[in-house]
C-alpha positions, 0 to 999 in steps of 0.5 A: 529814141534809138533812131540813127539821126538822133544817134548822130546828134548824140555823137557830137555832144560835149556838154549836157545841160538840163533844167532842174525842177521837173527834169532832175526832180519830179517838180514838187517842192516841199517847204518845211519849217526851220528853227525860226519862222523861215521855211526851208525848201526841199527837193528830191533827186534820183540816184539813177540820174546821178550815176549817169551824169557821173559816167558822162563826166568820166568820158569827157562829156561835161554837165550843168544846169540852167534853172529859173529858181535859186536853191541851195539844194541845186547848188549842192547837187551840182557840186556832188555830181561834178557839174561844170556849171550851174546857172540859177535864177535865169527865167530866160535861159538863152542868156546863160546858154550864150555865155556858155557857148562863148566861154567854151567855144562849143557850137550849139550842135555840141550841146544837149539840153533837157527841159519840161516847160515853156521857158525851155523851148528857146534853148531846145530849139537851139541845142544839137540834141533836144530832150524832154521827159515823158511828162513834159508839156506837149509843146516842149515834147514837140520841140524835142528830138528825144522824149524819154520813157520815164518822167522827170525826177524818176530816171529821165535824165539817166535815159539821155545819159545812157543814149549819149554813152551808147551813141558815142561807143562808151556803153560797154565801158560804163561798168569799168568806169564805175568799178574804178572811178577816177576824178576827171580833170573837168571836175576840179570846180563847178561854177554857180552863177545867179542872174544878178551876176554873183558867182561862186566857185567850189571844189568838187569832192571825189567820188569814192565807190566801194565795190567790196568790203575793206578788210581789217587794217591789220590784215594787210599792214603786216604785209606792207600793203597800202592799196585797196583790197577786193575781198572774195567773200563780200562781192556784190550779188548782182541782184539790182532791180534792173540787172540782166543775168545774161552775158552776150559778149563773146568769150574773147571779149570776156577774157579781154575784159578781165585782163583789162580790169586786172592790168588797168582798172585796179590801178595797182601798177601790175599788182592785184590784191586778194584776201586769202580767207583760209590764211586770213591775210592779203595776197599781193599777186601778179598776173600769169595768164587769163583763160581765153575760153569762158565757161557758163555758170549758174543763171547764164553768167560766165566765169573766166579763170586766171592764174596769178603768182605771189612773191614766193612763186606760189601759183593761185587760180582766181575765177571771175564770175561775170554777168551783165551789169545794171547799166549795160556793161559787165559786172564782176559779182563774185571772185573765187581764190584757189591755191594750186598745189598743197597749202603751206604749213604754219610756221614754214 
């Protein structure tokens, strides 16, 4: 999967299209009786795929689906993931592909497509990067450049997302994108079209990702603060199933990552907010310096120390604990706040 030729194809990708049943799902369809006699169809989507598709959107690679079936579940999944288009009810998938190429001005080499059945083969042969899940039909895998290690609906789409991100040099940025997700300009709306020509547009909701708990409102309203807060006692413990505890980046890279996170990814215009558990309030801090020499912590994780100053001139040391994140980037899984010098006495 990591051949140089396929990496070269992946570098050119600007739109990742995929089938739904057997690709985004495991291909099974569940019919549950509704309130009347009608049957309601249920599909199961995998969260691993969702994160990967959102990361592609974050870095300018649009996403969409072309499927032979019409399903409200597919429409909702496309909306939630910020897809740019969702073509449903198209058994012949070349027609919607040609519409997309005409509307966007993209070339076939800019398209990645993933499918698992015979109806996907014509699009796979035209796409710049053709992909198939492990359990696709043999003829589909033969027509594909990439065949994933996972089955459809079980993270196969995520493998392709990660491969595109790595090939385009965005892999290490994934952690920062997830820690400070921002709505992409391409996520304003997603187009859903059926074979009959009926078209619906709907707004895509912003993704709100909470990396740490939000302290009680009274804790920071008294300080006149209204920004999001990163708490020191509720950071992630990094025990995800696929997490890698070993950090391989150099110390300078780790220090640069922390500096960049503080200055840009927090989005607080130079201010960094932390909860002082001892004084039970939120501190608004500005960066003074970042330690260039990272230290090894337990479990082969790394720590990077920083110095901050508050509005009153008091200095604080904040230690960032880093490890390799489950998506391949860096993960800040713990923060330690320590005041330099004696603490202020109450009433002063």
